[in-house]
C-alpha positions in Angstrom: 36.2 17.6 -22.2 33.1 16.7 -19.1 35.0 15.0 -16.0 33.7 11.9 -14.8 34.5 12.0 -10.9 35.6 8.7 -10.5 36.9 9.4 -7.0 33.6 10.2 -5.9 32.3 6.8 -7.0 34.7 5.0 -5.5 34.5 6.2 -1.9 33.4 4.3 0.8 33.7 0.9 -1.2 36.0 -0.9 2.0 33.1 0.4 3.5 30.6 -1.9 1.5 28.1 -4.8 2.3 29.4 -8.5 1.6 27.7 -10.1 -1.4 24.7 -11.0 -1.1 22.4 -14.0 -3.2 24.8 -15.1 -6.8 21.7 -14.0 -8.5 22.1 -10.1 -7.8 26.2 -10.6 -7.7 24.9 -12.0 -11.8 22.6 -9.2 -12.3 25.2 -6.7 -11.3 27.8 -8.3 -13.6 25.9 -8.5 -16.3 24.4 -4.6 -15.4 28.2 -3.3 -15.9 29.6 -5.4 -18.3 26.7 -4.2 -20.7 28.2 -1.0 -21.1 32.0 -1.5 -20.0 32.8 -2.0 -23.7 32.5 2.0 -24.1 35.1 3.2 -21.7 37.9 4.9 -23.2 41.1 5.4 -22.3 40.9 8.7 -22.0 38.1 9.5 -19.5 37.6 7.6 -16.1 34.9 5.7 -15.8 9.0 3.1 5.0 8.3 1.4 12.3 5.9 -1.0 11.5 3.5 -1.6 8.3 0.4 0.6 8.1 -2.4 -2.4 9.0 -6.0 -1.7 8.6 -8.2 -2.5 11.7 -9.8 -6.3 11.0 -13.0 -7.3 12.1 -13.9 -10.3 10.5 -13.7 -13.0 12.7 -16.8 -14.8 13.7 -16.3 -14.0 17.3 -15.9 -10.5 17.2 -18.9 -9.3 18.2 -20.5 -5.5 18.3 -22.6 -4.0 21.1 -25.0 -1.0 20.0 -25.2 2.3 22.2 -29.0 3.7 22.9 -27.2 7.1 23.0 -25.0 7.7 20.3 -24.4 5.5 16.5 -22.0 3.0 16.9 -19.1 2.5 13.9 -18.3 -0.7 12.2 -16.0 -1.7 10.1 -15.9 -4.4 7.9 -13.6 -5.1 5.2 -14.6 -5.0 2.0 -15.4 -8.4 -0.1 -15.1 -10.0 3.6 -17.2 -11.2 6.3 -18.6 -8.9 8.6 -18.0 -8.4 12.6 -21.8 -9.9 14.9 -23.6 -6.4 14.7 -25.4 -7.2 18.1 -29.5 -5.8 18.3 -28.1 -5.2 22.4 -26.6 -2.8 25.0 -24.0 -3.8 26.4 -25.7 -4.2 29.6 -28.7 -5.5 28.0 -25.8 -8.1 26.5 -25.8 -9.7 30.3 -29.3 -9.8 30.9 -32.4 -11.8 30.2 -35.2 -10.5 27.8 -38.2 -11.9 27.9 -39.7 -12.5 24.3 -37.4 -10.3 22.2 -38.3 -9.6 19.3 -35.3 -8.2 16.4 -35.7 -6.0 13.4 -33.3 -4.6 10.8 -33.9 -1.7 8.6 -31.0 -0.8 6.3 -30.2 2.0 3.1 -32.4 0.2 1.3 -35.4 -0.6 3.5 -35.9 -3.7 5.8 -33.9 -6.6 6.2 -35.0 -10.2 5.5 -34.1 -12.6 8.0 -31.4 -14.0 5.6 -30.7 -13.8 2.0 -27.5 -14.5 -0.8 -25.3 -11.5 1.1 -26.9 -10.5 4.4 -28.9 -13.0 7.5 -30.3 -11.6 10.6 -30.1 -14.2 13.2 -32.3 -15.7 15.4 -30.9 -13.1 18.0 -31.2 -11.2 16.4 -27.4 -10.3 15.2 -26.6 -8.7 11.5 -23.9 -10.4 9.4 -22.7 -9.6 6.3 -21.3 -12.5 4.3 -19.8 -10.8 1.7 -19.7 -6.7 2.0 -19.5 -4.5 -1.1 -19.2 -0.8 -1.4 -23.3 -0.6 -1.5 -23.8 -1.9 1.7 -21.3 1.1 3.9 -24.4 3.5 5.7 -26.5 3.6 8.3 -28.2 0.6 9.4 -31.3 0.2 12.6 -32.1 -2.2 14.9 -35.7 -2.5 16.8 -35.8 -4.3 19.5 -38.9 -5.0 21.5 -38.2 -7.0 24.4 -39.9 -7.7 28.5 -37.4 -7.3 31.5 -39.7 -9.7 33.4 -42.9 -11.5 33.1 -44.8 -9.3 34.9 -43.7 -6.2 33.2 -45.0 -4.3 29.9 -43.0 -4.4 26.6 -40.3 -2.3 26.0 -38.5 -0.7 22.9 -35.3 0.0 21.7 -33.5 1.5 19.1 -30.3 1.0 17.7 -28.0 2.6 15.1 -24.7 1.8 13.4 -23.1 3.4 10.4 -21.2 0.5 8.8 -18.7 1.1 6.8 -16.0 -0.9 3.9 -12.3 -0.2 4.0 -9.4 -1.6 2.4 -6.0 -2.2 2.8 -3.9 0.9 1.8 -2.0 0.6 -1.4 1.3 0.9 0.0 4.2 0.6 -1.8 8.3 1.6 -1.8 9.8 4.1 -3.9 13.5 4.3 -4.1 15.6 6.9 -6.3 19.0 6.5 -7.0 21.7 8.3 -9.3 24.0 6.7 -11.7 27.2 9.0 -13.9 25.7 8.8 -17.6 26.7 9.0 -20.9 25.9 12.1 -22.3 22.3 13.2 -22.5 21.1 13.0 -25.8 23.0 9.3 -26.2 20.8 6.3 -27.0 23.3 4.3 -24.4 21.2 5.6 -22.1 18.0 4.8 -23.1 19.4 1.0 -23.5 20.5 1.2 -20.0 17.9 2.1 -18.4 16.1 -0.4 -19.9 18.4 -3.4 -18.1 18.4 -2.0 -15.1 14.6 -1.9 -15.2 14.8 -5.5 -16.9 17.3 -6.8 -13.9 15.5 -4.8 -11.1 12.0 -6.4 -12.2 13.7 -10.1 -11.8 15.3 -9.2 -8.8 11.7 -9.1 -6.8 9.8 -11.4 -8.8 9.8 -14.2 -7.0 7.9 -12.5 -4.2 5.6 -11.7 -5.8 6.7 -8.4 -6.2 6.7 -5.8 -10.0 9.2 -2.8 -9.9 8.0 0.0 -12.0 10.1 2.7 -13.6 8.0 6.2 -12.7 10.7 8.8 -13.7 14.1 8.8 -15.4 15.8 12.5 -16.1 19.1 13.3 -17.7 21.3 16.7 -15.8 24.4 18.3 -16.3 25.8 18.8 -12.7 28.4 20.7 -11.9 31.1 19.0 -9.5 33.1 20.6 -7.3 36.2 20.8 -8.4 35.6 18.1 -11.4 33.6 20.7 -13.9 30.7 19.3 -15.6 29.4 16.2 -15.6 26.0 13.3 -16.7 24.1 12.0 -14.2 20.7 9.8 -14.6 18.1 10.5 -12.1 15.6 8.1 -11.9 12.6 7.2 -9.4 11.8 3.6 -9.2 8.3 1.9 -7.1 8.4 -1.3 -6.2 4.8 -3.3 -5.0 3.2 -5.9 -4.2 1.5 -7.9 -6.4 -2.6 -8.8 -6.0 -1.8 -13.2 -5.6 -3.7 -13.8 -8.6 -1.6 -11.5 -10.6 1.2 -12.3 -9.0 3.6 -15.1 -10.9 3.8 -17.0 -8.0 0.6 -16.8 -5.8 1.1 -17.7 -2.3 -1.1 -19.0 0.5 1.6 -19.0 3.2 1.3 -16.3 5.9 5.3 -15.4 4.9 3.8 -14.8 1.9 2.1 -11.6 3.4 2.5 -8.3 0.9 3.8 -5.9 3.5 6.6 -9.5 3.9 7.3 -9.9 0.8 7.4 -6.4 0.3 10.7 -6.0 2.8 11.8 -8.5 1.7 12.2 -6.9 -2.0 13.3 -4.0 -0.7 16.3 -5.7 1.1 16.9 -6.9 -2.0 17.3 -3.9 -4.1 19.2 -2.1 -1.5 21.1 -5.6 -1.8 21.9 -5.1 -5.8 23.3 -1.6 -5.4 25.8 -1.9 -2.5 27.4 -5.0 -4.5 26.9 -2.3 -7.3 29.9 -0.4 -5.3 31.5 -3.2 -4.3 32.3 -4.6 -8.3 33.2 -1.5 -9.8 35.4 -1.1 -6.3 37.3 -3.9 -6.9 38.1 -3.2 -10.9 41.4 -2.6 -11.8 40.2 -1.1 -15.3 38.8 2.8 -15.2 35.0 2.8 -14.9 32.3 2.3 -17.5 31.2 5.2 -18.6 26.9 4.8 -16.9 27.5 3.6 -12.6 25.9 3.6 -9.6 27.2 7.2 -7.8 27.1 5.7 -3.8 25.3 6.8 -1.5 22.7 8.0 -3.9 20.1 5.7 -3.0 17.3 6.3 -1.0 13.8 4.7 -0.2 10.5 6.1 1.0 7.7 3.8 2.7 4.0 5.8 0.5 1.1 5.1 1.8 -2.1 5.4 -0.2 -5.4 5.2 -0.8 -7.8 4.1 -3.6 -9.9 6.2 -5.3 -13.0 6.6 -3.1 -11.3 5.6 -0.1 -9.4 7.7 2.6 -8.2 8.0 6.0 -9.0 9.9 8.8 -7.8 9.9 12.2 -10.2 12.6 13.6 -13.3 10.6 12.2 -12.7 6.3 12.3 -10.3 7.0 15.5 -11.1 3.2 16.1 -9.6 2.9 12.7 -6.7 5.5 11.6 -5.4 3.6 9.2 -7.6 2.1 7.7 -8.6 2.8 3.8 -12.8 3.8 5.0 -15.0 4.2 2.0 -15.4 8.2 1.6 -18.9 9.9 3.4 -21.8 11.1 0.9 -20.8 14.8 -0.3 -17.0 13.7 -0.1 -14.8 11.7 -2.5 -10.6 10.7 -3.1 -10.4 11.5 -6.9 -6.8 9.7 -7.3 -4.1 7.2 -5.0 -4.5 9.8 -2.5 -4.8 9.7 1.3 -8.2 11.7 2.2 -11.2 12.8 1.3 -12.1 15.4 -0.3 -15.4 17.6 0.4 -17.0 18.1 -3.0 -16.9 21.2 -4.7 -19.1 21.8 -7.7 -16.3 24.4 -8.6 -14.2 21.8 -9.7 -15.5 19.5 -12.0 -13.6 16.3 -11.8 -14.7 16.9 -8.3 -18.7 17.3 -9.4 -18.4 14.4 -11.1 -17.1 12.4 -8.5 -19.8 13.2 -5.9 -22.7 12.4 -8.7 
């Protein structure tokens, strides 16, 4: 007979946290009661969250440089800052009869259309920035410093990038003492655990996904072999339009909701230890092994976007659109250089 190692599960119950919300306590009891019937009398039972560099407010104005192209970062589907057709020195100077003309990746930009506007003072503004708008923009400025002087010309270049917030979430692992690895009870338990965790974070517009579930035989010190379930989950924030309870309040910001979800999940596992510690009868066959919960902050970019602190020092935690000749095919962090020898890379760079 395989030893169950009940002493391992009971260690440190006196150090367990106080009970949390009624919902999580009820969930623990439900989870345990679903499997206690199989008990046998002969068996003992992510410093701060990453932020994008947001330049989407009307008050933000970007000036150019006559020495180098200026990089500008605009959040996807948002309004851009005002990109000025002057340098910092000229911004504070008087210009006589100024004339402004903007050219972008698709040619000359007219004064105003549905997505792009050039103001009377030469500022370039995007109303709803799309991926395809990324690229090099050049402003041609003509002006007189004084009435008596001749017309001067200035050419200013900007490289404007679309960027997105990172796809961030928590990944957590936990281990449970299990029934024999080929037992249907393990599968039933897995479904019940996922249902409870999902319900726990539902009101926060977050979702829990099961990434991996494995059953292994574990040799315990002086306790023989026992079966253990190794779970890997993720908890991520739902888009507000997809969430069960969309919210506009600032407290519903995805990072805050994720932090609350993390706390609820940690409390749930701590309460399993507490509830089992007060049991007089033998442990159930399937139970959480104290101290095995591990939560890790995961930060990824969506395909086509990547982070690069060397190339984008002003936007180090932004997922910036990949430049021509590079790609990010899946949920990675960095843009990769195209390689014609890689089939996927070649397709991504076409």
